[in-house]
C-alpha positions in Angstrom: -37.9 -32.0 5.0 -41.1 -30.1 5.4 -41.3 -26.4 4.9 -43.2 -24.3 7.3 -45.6 -21.7 5.9 -44.4 -18.2 5.2 -43.9 -16.3 8.5 -45.2 -13.1 6.8 -48.3 -14.1 4.8 -48.8 -17.8 5.7 -48.2 -18.8 2.0 -46.6 -21.9 0.6 -42.8 -21.8 0.1 -40.6 -23.6 -2.3 -36.9 -24.4 -2.6 -35.1 -22.6 -5.5 -31.8 -23.8 -6.9 -29.9 -20.7 -8.0 -27.2 -21.4 -10.6 -24.1 -19.3 -11.0 -24.6 -16.8 -8.3 -22.4 -13.8 -8.0 -22.3 -11.7 -4.8 -20.2 -8.8 -3.7 -17.7 -11.1 -2.1 -17.9 -14.5 -3.9 -19.1 -16.6 -6.8 -20.8 -20.0 -6.4 -21.9 -22.4 -9.1 -25.0 -23.4 -7.1 -26.7 -22.0 -4.0 -30.2 -22.5 -2.5 -32.9 -20.2 -1.2 -36.4 -20.8 0.0 -39.0 -18.4 -1.3 -42.7 -17.8 -0.6 -44.8 -18.3 -3.7 -47.2 -15.5 -2.7 -45.1 -12.6 -1.2 -41.6 -13.7 -2.4 -40.1 -13.5 1.1 -36.9 -15.5 1.0 -33.9 -16.8 2.9 -30.4 -15.7 2.3 -28.3 -17.9 0.0 -27.3 -21.3 1.5 -24.8 -23.9 0.3 -27.3 -26.8 0.5 -31.0 -27.3 0.1 -31.1 -28.7 3.7 -29.4 -25.5 5.1 -31.9 -23.3 3.2 -34.8 -25.3 4.6 -33.4 -25.1 8.1 -32.9 -21.4 7.7 -36.5 -20.9 6.5 -38.0 -23.1 9.3 -36.0 -21.4 12.1 -38.5 -19.2 13.9 -38.9 -17.8 17.4 -41.8 -19.2 19.4 -43.5 -15.8 19.3 -43.5 -15.8 15.4 -44.9 -19.4 15.3 -47.8 -18.4 17.5 -48.9 -15.9 14.8 -49.3 -18.5 12.1 
């Protein structure tokens, strides 16, 4: 799946596999985020790489016009 540019700075994004993540409510051995290489904007933690990409790529039409 292709990643859209960062909605904030237009930079390139990359998937990051977070190992052994602890949150206030849960522990997971593996979660995914997408993070901009320039400004470090990121998605929330997702269970799969595909879910993280879908979360990153989900934009309103108004936001897409600004890129």
